[in-house]
C-alpha positions as CSV (number, residue, x, y, z in Angstrom):
1,M,-5.6,16.3,10.0
2,I,-1.9,16.2,9.4
3,K,-1.4,19.0,12.0
4,R,-2.8,16.8,14.5
5,L,-0.6,14.1,13.6
6,F,2.4,16.2,14.3
7,E,1.1,18.4,17.2
8,Q,2.5,16.0,19.9
9,Y,6.1,17.1,19.2
10,T,6.1,20.3,17.3
11,S,4.4,23.8,16.9
12,P,2.3,24.8,13.8
13,F,5.0,27.2,12.8
14,A,7.6,24.2,12.8
15,L,5.2,22.2,10.8
16,N,5.5,24.8,7.8
17,K,9.4,24.9,8.3
18,M,9.5,21.1,8.1
19,G,7.7,21.2,4.9
20,I,4.7,19.1,5.9
21,M,2.0,18.8,3.1
22,G,-1.4,19.4,4.0
23,M,-4.6,17.7,2.7
24,N,-5.8,20.7,0.8
25,Q,-2.5,21.4,-0.6
26,R,-2.2,17.7,-1.7
27,N,-5.6,17.8,-3.3
28,I,-5.4,21.1,-5.2
29,A,-1.6,21.5,-6.0
30,Y,-0.6,17.9,-6.6
31,I,-3.6,15.4,-7.2
32,S,-5.8,17.7,-9.2
33,R,-2.9,19.1,-11.1
34,Y,-0.9,15.9,-12.0
35,N,-3.5,13.2,-12.1
36,P,-5.9,13.4,-15.1
37,R,-9.3,12.5,-14.2
38,R,-9.9,10.4,-17.2
39,L,-7.0,8.1,-15.9
40,Y,-8.7,7.4,-12.5
41,P,-10.3,4.2,-13.4
42,L,-6.8,2.7,-14.1
43,V,-6.1,3.0,-10.4
44,D,-9.5,2.9,-8.8
45,D,-10.3,-0.5,-10.3
46,K,-8.0,-3.1,-9.2
47,L,-8.8,-5.3,-12.2
48,E,-7.7,-2.5,-14.5
49,T,-4.6,-1.9,-12.3
50,K,-3.7,-5.6,-12.9
51,R,-4.2,-5.2,-16.6
52,I,-2.0,-2.3,-17.2
53,A,0.6,-3.9,-14.9
54,L,0.8,-7.0,-16.7
55,E,1.0,-5.1,-20.1
56,A,4.0,-3.2,-18.5
57,G,5.6,-6.3,-17.2
58,V,5.2,-5.4,-13.6
59,T,4.5,-8.7,-11.4
60,V,1.2,-8.8,-9.7
61,P,-0.3,-11.4,-7.4
62,E,-2.1,-14.1,-9.3
63,L,-5.6,-13.6,-10.1
64,I,-7.9,-16.7,-9.1
65,G,-11.3,-15.5,-10.0
66,V,-13.7,-12.6,-10.5
67,I,-17.4,-12.4,-9.4
68,E,-19.4,-9.8,-11.2
69,Y,-23.0,-10.8,-10.6
70,Q,-25.1,-12.0,-7.7
71,H,-26.0,-15.3,-9.6
72,Q,-22.3,-16.1,-9.8
73,V,-22.0,-15.9,-5.8
74,A,-23.1,-19.6,-5.3
75,G,-20.0,-20.6,-7.5
76,L,-17.6,-19.2,-4.9
77,L,-16.6,-22.5,-3.5
78,E,-15.8,-24.0,-6.8
79,I,-13.4,-20.9,-7.6
80,I,-11.5,-21.1,-4.2
81,K,-11.8,-24.8,-3.1
82,D,-8.1,-25.7,-4.6
83,W,-6.6,-22.8,-3.1
84,P,-5.3,-23.1,0.6
85,G,-5.1,-19.3,0.9
86,F,-6.6,-16.4,-0.9
87,C,-8.0,-12.8,-0.5
88,I,-11.3,-11.4,-1.5
89,K,-11.5,-7.8,-2.2
90,P,-13.6,-5.1,-3.9
91,A,-12.1,-4.0,-7.3
92,K,-13.1,-0.4,-6.4
93,G,-12.6,-0.4,-2.5
94,S,-10.3,2.0,-0.7
95,G,-8.4,2.2,2.7
96,G,-8.4,-1.7,3.2
97,K,-12.2,-1.9,3.4
98,G,-13.9,-5.0,2.3
99,I,-10.7,-7.1,2.3
100,V,-11.0,-10.7,3.6
101,V,-7.9,-12.7,4.0
102,I,-8.0,-16.6,4.5
103,V,-5.0,-18.6,5.1
104,D,-6.4,-22.1,5.4
105,H,-9.4,-24.0,5.0
106,D,-11.0,-27.5,4.7
107,S,-14.0,-26.2,2.3
108,K,-16.1,-25.9,5.5
109,N,-14.0,-23.6,7.8
110,F,-12.2,-20.8,6.4
111,L,-9.5,-19.4,8.8
112,K,-8.7,-15.8,8.9
113,P,-5.0,-14.7,10.0
114,S,-6.3,-14.4,13.6
115,G,-7.6,-18.0,13.6
116,H,-11.1,-16.9,13.5
117,P,-13.2,-19.4,11.4
118,E,-15.6,-18.2,8.6
119,S,-18.0,-20.5,6.8
120,I,-18.6,-20.4,3.1
121,Y,-22.0,-18.7,3.8
122,D,-20.1,-16.0,5.6
123,L,-17.8,-15.6,2.6
124,E,-20.7,-15.7,0.1
125,R,-22.5,-13.0,2.0
126,H,-19.4,-10.9,2.0
127,V,-19.1,-11.1,-1.7
128,S,-22.7,-10.3,-2.1
129,N,-22.1,-7.1,0.0
130,I,-19.1,-6.1,-2.3
131,L,-21.3,-6.5,-5.3
132,A,-23.8,-4.4,-3.6
133,G,-21.1,-1.6,-3.3
134,L,-21.0,-1.6,0.4
135,F,-17.0,-1.1,0.5
136,S,-16.6,0.7,-3.0
137,L,-15.7,4.3,-3.7
138,G,-19.1,6.3,-3.8
139,G,-21.0,3.1,-2.8
140,K,-21.4,2.2,-6.5
141,P,-22.0,-1.5,-7.6
142,D,-18.7,-3.4,-7.5
143,V,-17.2,-6.6,-8.5
144,A,-15.3,-9.1,-6.1
145,V,-11.8,-9.9,-6.9
146,I,-10.1,-13.2,-5.6
147,A,-6.4,-13.2,-5.5
148,A,-3.6,-15.6,-4.3
149,L,-1.8,-14.8,-1.3
150,I,1.7,-13.4,-1.2
151,N,4.2,-16.0,-0.1
152,F,6.2,-13.6,1.8
153,D,9.6,-14.3,3.3
154,D,8.9,-15.1,7.1
155,E,12.8,-15.3,7.9
156,V,13.4,-11.8,6.6
157,F,10.3,-10.2,8.3
158,H,10.0,-12.6,11.4
159,G,8.6,-10.5,14.2
160,F,8.0,-7.5,12.0
161,S,4.4,-8.2,11.1
162,Y,1.5,-10.0,13.1
163,E,-0.5,-12.7,11.3
164,G,-0.3,-10.7,8.0
165,V,1.8,-9.7,5.1
166,P,3.6,-6.4,5.3
167,D,3.6,-3.9,2.4
168,S,5.6,-1.0,1.3
169,R,3.9,2.4,0.3
170,V,6.1,4.6,-1.9
171,I,4.9,8.0,-2.8
172,V,5.9,8.6,-6.5
173,F,6.1,12.2,-8.0
174,K,6.6,12.7,-11.8
175,G,8.2,9.3,-11.7
176,F,10.6,10.0,-8.7
177,P,10.0,8.0,-5.5
178,V,10.1,10.7,-2.8
179,M,9.1,9.1,0.2
180,A,8.6,5.4,1.6
181,M,7.2,3.5,4.5
182,M,6.3,-0.2,5.3
183,R,3.1,-1.1,7.1
184,L,3.1,-3.8,9.4
185,S,-0.1,-5.6,10.6
186,T,-0.9,-6.1,14.3
187,E,-3.4,-7.8,16.4
188,A,-5.4,-4.5,16.5
189,S,-5.6,-4.3,12.6
190,D,-6.7,-7.9,12.4
191,G,-3.6,-8.8,10.4
192,K,-4.3,-6.1,7.8
193,A,-1.6,-3.5,6.9
194,N,-3.8,-0.6,7.4
195,L,-2.7,2.4,9.5
196,H,-6.1,3.5,10.4
197,Q,-7.1,0.1,11.9
198,G,-3.9,0.0,14.0
199,A,-1.0,-1.3,11.8
200,V,2.4,0.1,12.4
201,G,3.9,2.5,9.9
202,V,7.7,2.3,9.5
203,G,9.3,5.3,7.8
204,L,12.1,4.1,5.4
205,D,15.2,5.7,4.1
206,I,14.6,6.2,0.4
207,N,18.2,5.4,-0.2
208,T,18.7,2.1,1.7
209,G,15.2,0.9,2.7
210,R,16.2,0.9,6.4
211,A,13.9,2.0,9.1
212,V,14.1,5.6,10.3
213,R,11.1,6.0,12.6
214,A,8.0,4.0,13.4
215,V,4.4,5.0,14.6
216,Q,1.1,3.2,15.6
217,F,-1.9,5.3,16.0
218,N,0.2,8.3,15.1
219,Q,2.5,7.8,18.1
220,P,6.1,7.1,18.0
221,V,6.9,3.4,18.8
222,R,10.3,1.4,19.1
223,Y,9.0,-2.0,19.3
224,H,6.2,-4.0,17.7
225,P,3.1,-4.2,19.9
226,D,2.5,-7.8,19.7
227,T,5.9,-9.5,18.9
228,G,8.4,-7.0,20.6
229,R,10.5,-7.0,17.6
230,D,12.8,-3.9,17.5
231,L,11.4,-2.0,14.4
232,F,14.5,-0.1,13.8
233,E,16.2,-3.4,12.7
234,L,13.9,-3.4,9.7
235,E,15.6,-3.2,6.3
236,V,13.6,-4.1,3.1
237,P,15.5,-6.4,0.8
238,N,15.5,-6.0,-3.0
239,W,15.1,-2.3,-2.3
240,E,16.4,-0.9,-5.5
241,H,14.2,-3.3,-7.6
242,L,11.2,-2.3,-5.5
243,L,11.9,1.3,-6.3
244,N,12.4,0.8,-9.9
245,L,9.0,-1.0,-10.2
246,S,7.3,1.9,-8.2
247,S,9.0,4.4,-10.5
248,S,7.9,2.7,-13.5
249,C,4.3,3.0,-12.5
250,Y,4.5,6.7,-13.7
251,E,4.6,5.6,-17.2
252,M,2.3,2.7,-16.7
253,S,-0.5,4.7,-15.2
254,G,0.0,8.3,-16.5
255,M,-0.4,9.7,-13.1
256,G,2.0,12.2,-11.8
257,Y,1.3,11.8,-8.1
258,I,0.6,8.3,-6.8
259,G,1.0,5.9,-4.0
260,T,2.5,2.5,-5.0
261,D,1.8,-0.4,-2.7
262,M,4.3,-3.3,-3.1
263,V,4.8,-6.5,-1.4
264,L,7.7,-8.9,-1.5
265,D,7.1,-12.6,-2.6
266,K,9.5,-15.1,-1.6
267,Q,9.8,-16.5,-5.2
268,H,8.9,-13.6,-7.3
269,G,10.4,-10.7,-5.4
270,P,8.7,-7.2,-5.4
271,M,5.0,-7.3,-6.6
272,L,2.6,-4.3,-7.1
273,L,-0.7,-4.7,-5.0
274,E,-2.4,-1.6,-6.2
275,L,-2.1,2.2,-7.0
276,N,-3.6,4.9,-5.2
277,A,-4.3,8.4,-6.9
278,R,-5.1,9.8,-3.4
279,P,-2.4,8.6,-1.2
280,G,-2.6,9.6,2.5
281,L,-0.4,12.0,4.3
282,A,0.4,9.7,7.4
283,I,3.6,8.7,5.5
284,Q,5.1,11.9,6.8
285,T,4.2,11.1,10.4
286,A,5.9,7.5,10.0
287,N,9.1,9.4,8.5
288,G,9.1,12.3,10.8
289,A,9.5,14.5,7.5
290,G,7.5,16.6,5.2
291,L,7.0,15.8,1.5
292,M,7.1,19.5,0.4
293,P,10.8,20.1,0.2
294,R,11.1,16.8,-1.9
295,V,8.3,17.4,-4.4
296,R,9.3,21.0,-4.9
297,K,13.0,20.0,-5.7
298,I,11.3,17.7,-8.4
299,E,9.1,20.6,-9.7
300,K,12.2,22.8,-10.1
301,M,13.7,20.3,-12.5
302,G,11.0,21.2,-15.2
303,R,10.3,18.7,-17.9
304,I,12.2,15.4,-17.2
305,I,10.6,13.1,-19.6
306,T,13.9,11.8,-20.9
307,L,15.0,10.1,-17.7
308,T,14.4,6.3,-17.1
309,P,12.9,5.0,-14.1
310,E,16.4,3.6,-13.0
311,E,17.8,7.2,-13.5
312,R,14.9,8.7,-11.4
313,V,15.5,6.3,-8.6
314,A,19.2,7.0,-8.6
315,Y,18.4,10.7,-8.2
316,A,15.9,10.2,-5.4
317,R,18.2,7.9,-3.5
318,K,20.9,10.5,-3.5
319,E,18.9,13.6,-3.0
320,F,16.4,12.2,-0.4
321,A,18.6,9.8,1.7
322,A,18.0,10.1,5.3
323,E,20.5,12.1,7.2
324,V,20.3,9.8,10.3
325,Q,20.0,6.0,10.0
326,G,17.5,4.2,12.3
């Protein structure tokens, strides 16, 4: 998979030289080794993630409600009627599947970011599908989580995202942020920050939060396909704070190799959306760089349990800073 992502501009020999992490290598040497199976429920279940985040003092989007059983579906309107915007997602979903975002409604017509209207019956049917496990890992019965929307700063991100909230994925290894990207929604991705659905991935300098490269459908791009905004002008504000929160998820979750998905709220700053115990490898494509040299450098440090999140972030910003700014 990762080889195909890079084959348009390099050879298999060069991939190894670049330190590209492959799927099997990720699964065996890092996920299996550093992520205890007993801790997976903490990150695979979004409700559990919210719980441990709040206990650790990490800000998360406000929880509006939870629907656990089919007989509760009829009460959906009562839960959402006073919220102008919200999102409905499966607690145990992955890859952005099953997420419905509503940006406005009049209790009859519920508007998605694209402007497409949904009825309350459409939303109830979607919740029923979530409960049946249609979007969950392994197809097991799930619960529907209804959360408040992020009030992101449109002035800072104007033109960088299309009808959706951009988020930042940071790969954290043994508490060190080793690689980052921002995912920008597009018309093709239906306003969702999902690379597989057509969102743009922008590789970020771990030191500054500035763009170093951008891709859509694994192909390099310079401008946002819908807005025309120059993607290399992107610089994430509150970058150090965002990295510190991502780094602290190591202690919070007990996971040694995770992906943290963060968003920037206009009032509350960086917020944790979710954790991923099996983060994808496309972040290497977005950065035009491999993960292996960075994780190997951390491994050579041995036991590093005495370092604080802030100290780990300072080390990562110095050691993994991009050589060329975008």
